[in-house]
C-alpha positions as CSV (number, residue, x, y, z in Angstrom):
1,M,-60.1,-53.1,-65.1
2,V,-59.1,-49.3,-65.5
3,A,-62.0,-47.0,-66.9
4,C,-59.5,-45.2,-69.1
5,I,-56.0,-45.0,-70.1
6,D,-53.5,-42.5,-71.9
7,L,-51.9,-43.8,-75.3
8,N,-48.6,-42.1,-75.9
9,A,-46.1,-42.1,-78.4
10,D,-42.2,-40.7,-78.5
11,V,-42.2,-38.5,-81.5
12,G,-39.9,-35.5,-83.1
13,E,-37.2,-37.8,-83.4
14,G,-35.7,-36.7,-86.6
15,F,-32.6,-34.5,-87.1
16,G,-32.1,-32.1,-89.9
17,P,-33.1,-33.3,-93.1
18,W,-33.8,-37.0,-91.6
19,S,-37.3,-37.9,-90.3
20,L,-38.6,-40.9,-88.7
21,G,-41.9,-42.4,-90.0
22,D,-45.4,-41.0,-90.8
23,E,-45.8,-39.0,-87.7
24,E,-48.9,-37.3,-89.0
25,S,-50.7,-40.6,-89.0
26,L,-49.2,-41.5,-85.7
27,F,-50.7,-38.4,-83.9
28,S,-54.3,-39.2,-85.2
29,S,-54.2,-42.2,-83.1
30,V,-52.6,-41.4,-79.7
31,T,-53.7,-38.9,-77.2
32,S,-50.2,-38.0,-75.7
33,V,-46.8,-37.3,-77.3
34,N,-43.3,-37.2,-76.0
35,I,-41.2,-34.7,-78.1
36,A,-37.6,-35.3,-78.4
37,C,-35.7,-32.0,-77.0
38,G,-32.5,-32.0,-79.3
39,F,-30.2,-34.2,-77.1
40,H,-30.7,-37.6,-78.4
41,A,-32.9,-36.4,-81.5
42,G,-34.8,-33.6,-82.6
43,D,-33.7,-30.1,-83.3
44,P,-35.5,-26.5,-83.0
45,R,-37.4,-26.9,-86.5
46,T,-38.3,-30.4,-85.6
47,M,-39.4,-29.6,-82.1
48,D,-41.5,-26.7,-83.5
49,E,-43.2,-29.0,-86.1
50,A,-44.0,-31.6,-83.6
51,V,-45.8,-29.2,-81.2
52,S,-47.7,-27.8,-84.2
53,L,-48.8,-31.3,-85.1
54,A,-49.7,-32.2,-81.4
55,V,-51.8,-28.9,-81.1
56,R,-53.7,-29.5,-84.5
57,S,-54.4,-33.4,-83.3
58,G,-55.4,-32.4,-79.7
59,A,-52.5,-34.4,-78.2
60,A,-51.2,-33.7,-74.7
61,I,-47.8,-32.5,-75.0
62,G,-44.8,-33.9,-72.9
63,A,-41.0,-33.5,-73.1
64,H,-38.7,-36.6,-73.9
65,P,-35.4,-35.6,-72.3
66,G,-32.4,-37.8,-73.1
67,Y,-28.5,-38.3,-73.0
68,W,-26.7,-36.0,-75.0
69,D,-26.0,-38.8,-77.6
70,L,-26.9,-38.2,-80.9
71,R,-25.0,-40.8,-82.6
72,G,-26.3,-43.3,-80.3
73,F,-29.8,-42.0,-80.3
74,G,-29.7,-41.9,-76.4
75,R,-29.8,-45.7,-76.1
76,R,-26.3,-46.2,-74.6
77,E,-25.7,-45.9,-71.2
78,M,-23.5,-43.2,-69.8
79,A,-22.2,-42.4,-66.4
80,A,-23.0,-38.7,-66.0
81,A,-23.2,-37.2,-62.6
82,P,-26.7,-36.6,-61.1
83,G,-26.1,-32.6,-60.9
84,E,-25.3,-33.1,-64.8
85,I,-28.4,-35.0,-65.4
86,E,-30.6,-32.5,-63.4
87,N,-29.3,-29.6,-65.5
88,D,-29.6,-31.6,-68.7
89,V,-33.3,-32.4,-67.8
90,L,-34.2,-28.8,-67.0
91,Y,-32.6,-27.5,-70.2
92,Q,-34.4,-29.9,-72.6
93,V,-37.8,-29.6,-70.7
94,G,-37.4,-25.6,-70.9
95,A,-36.6,-25.7,-74.5
96,L,-39.6,-27.4,-75.4
97,A,-41.9,-25.6,-73.1
98,A,-40.9,-22.5,-75.0
99,F,-42.0,-23.9,-78.0
100,A,-45.4,-25.2,-76.6
101,R,-46.0,-21.6,-75.1
102,S,-45.4,-20.1,-78.6
103,H,-48.4,-22.4,-79.6
104,G,-50.4,-21.4,-76.8
105,R,-49.9,-24.7,-75.2
106,G,-48.3,-26.0,-71.7
107,L,-46.3,-29.2,-71.2
108,V,-48.2,-31.8,-69.4
109,H,-45.7,-34.3,-68.6
110,V,-41.9,-35.5,-68.7
111,K,-40.6,-38.8,-69.8
112,P,-37.1,-39.7,-70.1
113,H,-35.8,-41.6,-73.1
114,G,-33.9,-44.6,-73.8
115,A,-31.1,-45.5,-71.6
116,L,-31.8,-42.6,-69.3
117,Y,-35.2,-43.8,-68.8
118,N,-33.9,-47.5,-68.1
119,Q,-31.0,-46.8,-66.0
120,A,-33.1,-44.3,-63.9
121,A,-35.7,-47.0,-63.3
122,R,-33.0,-49.0,-61.3
123,D,-30.9,-46.1,-60.1
124,A,-32.3,-43.8,-57.1
125,A,-29.8,-41.1,-57.6
126,L,-30.4,-40.7,-61.3
127,A,-34.3,-41.1,-60.8
128,G,-34.0,-38.2,-58.3
129,A,-31.9,-35.9,-60.6
130,I,-34.5,-36.4,-63.4
131,A,-37.4,-35.7,-61.0
132,R,-35.4,-32.5,-59.7
133,G,-34.9,-31.2,-63.2
134,A,-38.6,-31.7,-64.2
135,K,-39.7,-30.0,-60.8
136,R,-37.4,-26.9,-61.3
137,A,-38.7,-26.5,-65.0
138,D,-42.5,-26.9,-63.8
139,G,-44.0,-28.1,-60.5
140,H,-47.1,-29.2,-62.1
141,L,-45.4,-31.6,-64.5
142,I,-46.2,-35.5,-64.3
143,L,-43.2,-37.7,-64.4
144,V,-43.8,-40.7,-66.3
145,G,-41.8,-43.8,-65.8
146,L,-41.5,-47.5,-66.1
147,A,-44.7,-48.8,-64.2
148,S,-42.6,-51.7,-62.5
149,S,-40.1,-49.1,-61.0
150,E,-40.7,-48.0,-57.6
151,V,-37.4,-46.3,-57.8
152,M,-39.1,-43.7,-60.2
153,R,-42.2,-43.5,-58.2
154,R,-40.3,-42.6,-55.1
155,A,-38.5,-39.8,-56.9
156,A,-41.4,-38.5,-58.1
157,E,-43.0,-38.4,-54.7
158,E,-40.0,-36.9,-53.1
159,A,-39.8,-34.1,-55.6
160,G,-43.5,-33.2,-55.1
161,L,-44.6,-34.5,-58.7
162,R,-47.4,-37.1,-59.7
163,F,-46.1,-40.1,-61.1
164,A,-47.6,-42.1,-63.9
165,G,-46.8,-45.6,-64.6
166,E,-46.0,-46.5,-68.2
167,A,-46.5,-49.9,-69.9
168,F,-45.4,-50.6,-73.7
169,A,-47.7,-52.0,-76.1
170,D,-44.9,-52.6,-78.5
171,R,-42.1,-54.0,-76.4
172,A,-41.5,-57.5,-74.5
173,Y,-40.9,-57.7,-71.0
174,E,-38.7,-59.9,-68.7
175,A,-40.2,-61.9,-65.7
176,D,-39.1,-58.9,-63.2
177,G,-41.0,-56.2,-65.3
178,S,-38.2,-54.6,-66.9
179,L,-38.1,-54.3,-70.7
180,R,-36.5,-56.9,-72.8
181,S,-33.1,-55.7,-74.0
182,R,-33.3,-54.4,-77.7
183,G,-30.3,-56.4,-78.5
184,K,-32.2,-59.6,-77.7
185,P,-34.5,-61.6,-80.2
186,G,-38.2,-60.6,-79.8
187,A,-37.7,-57.4,-78.0
188,V,-39.9,-55.4,-80.2
189,L,-43.3,-56.3,-81.1
190,S,-43.8,-55.2,-84.6
191,D,-47.1,-57.0,-85.3
192,P,-50.1,-54.5,-84.6
193,A,-52.4,-57.4,-83.6
194,A,-49.8,-58.6,-80.9
195,A,-49.5,-55.0,-79.6
196,A,-53.1,-54.6,-79.7
197,G,-53.4,-57.7,-77.5
198,Q,-50.9,-56.7,-75.1
199,A,-52.4,-53.3,-74.7
200,V,-55.7,-54.7,-73.7
201,L,-54.3,-57.0,-71.3
202,L,-52.3,-54.3,-69.6
203,A,-55.3,-52.0,-69.6
204,R,-58.1,-54.4,-68.4
205,E,-56.2,-57.0,-66.2
206,G,-53.2,-54.9,-65.0
207,R,-50.7,-57.5,-66.4
208,V,-48.2,-58.4,-69.1
209,V,-47.0,-62.0,-70.3
210,S,-43.3,-61.9,-70.3
211,H,-41.0,-63.1,-73.1
212,D,-40.6,-66.5,-71.1
213,G,-44.2,-66.9,-70.4
214,H,-44.5,-65.2,-66.7
215,H,-47.6,-63.1,-65.9
216,V,-46.2,-59.8,-64.5
217,A,-48.4,-57.4,-62.4
218,L,-48.2,-53.9,-63.9
219,R,-50.2,-50.8,-62.7
220,A,-50.1,-48.5,-65.9
221,E,-51.7,-45.0,-66.5
222,T,-50.3,-44.7,-69.8
223,L,-49.3,-47.1,-72.7
224,C,-46.5,-46.4,-75.3
225,V,-46.0,-46.9,-78.9
226,H,-42.6,-46.1,-80.1
227,G,-42.6,-43.6,-82.9
228,D,-39.3,-44.9,-84.7
229,T,-40.9,-48.2,-85.0
230,P,-41.8,-48.6,-88.9
231,E,-45.1,-50.3,-88.1
232,A,-45.8,-47.2,-85.6
233,P,-49.0,-45.8,-87.3
234,A,-50.5,-49.2,-87.8
235,I,-49.7,-50.4,-84.4
236,A,-51.2,-47.2,-82.7
237,R,-54.4,-47.6,-84.8
238,A,-54.8,-51.2,-83.8
239,V,-54.0,-50.5,-80.1
240,R,-56.4,-47.8,-79.8
241,A,-59.3,-49.7,-81.8
242,A,-58.6,-52.7,-79.6
243,L,-58.8,-50.7,-76.2
244,E,-62.0,-49.1,-77.1
245,G,-63.4,-52.1,-78.3
246,A,-62.6,-53.6,-75.1
247,G,-64.6,-50.6,-73.3
248,V,-61.5,-48.9,-72.2
249,A,-61.5,-45.0,-73.1
250,V,-58.7,-43.6,-74.4
251,R,-57.8,-40.2,-72.8
252,P,-54.7,-38.0,-72.3
253,L,-52.8,-37.5,-68.9
254,R,-54.0,-34.5,-67.2
255,H,-52.3,-32.5,-64.3
């Protein structure tokens, strides 16, 4: 059982006049936020507002860079060269860092989004590119990646960055520790009680039950709730209450 764990959410994923969910309620339950940086979602106004909300709520701020794919919300796999990805990550992290500085805050972590996250979990060249881009932006950043991915863990270590393994309260898992594809039934846990139960199992016992019933060991320092899920605020409240009720302190990642 861990003594404490971070609870994060992907936020700032609106664009222009479009917004996703009740983010103000979500911010009140989580301890870290991953703010979209304009490639898969977000724009300057949205980024600034998300940073402002994070400052008011006391949440640690992280960058959430993705593929340059607004139409696909960054969830479509792409065949981008590692050098291109390194520069794209540097560009996105640098943009969000400027907004954070304007509010008197710094970035704590970087967490890739969507297809970029999932591809990097199994592709060493892509994982290395993300880590190098983050390192060039700020050598003190924590790289957040799939807890079951040794590829991402090694990439962070080789770049001289701390790695924080992430597990998901609101996503189903396969027996190999990967996330169940969103195109398959049962991939997203929309029931707050189910998500809370999975979060407590991850924090207290370091394991998750896969979609087909296998027990999978996962060492996680942070748990995620997806901000674009309609039930996100209720899920985050339930997860936090369940963790604290189980004796697990909920605290942000720190350098």
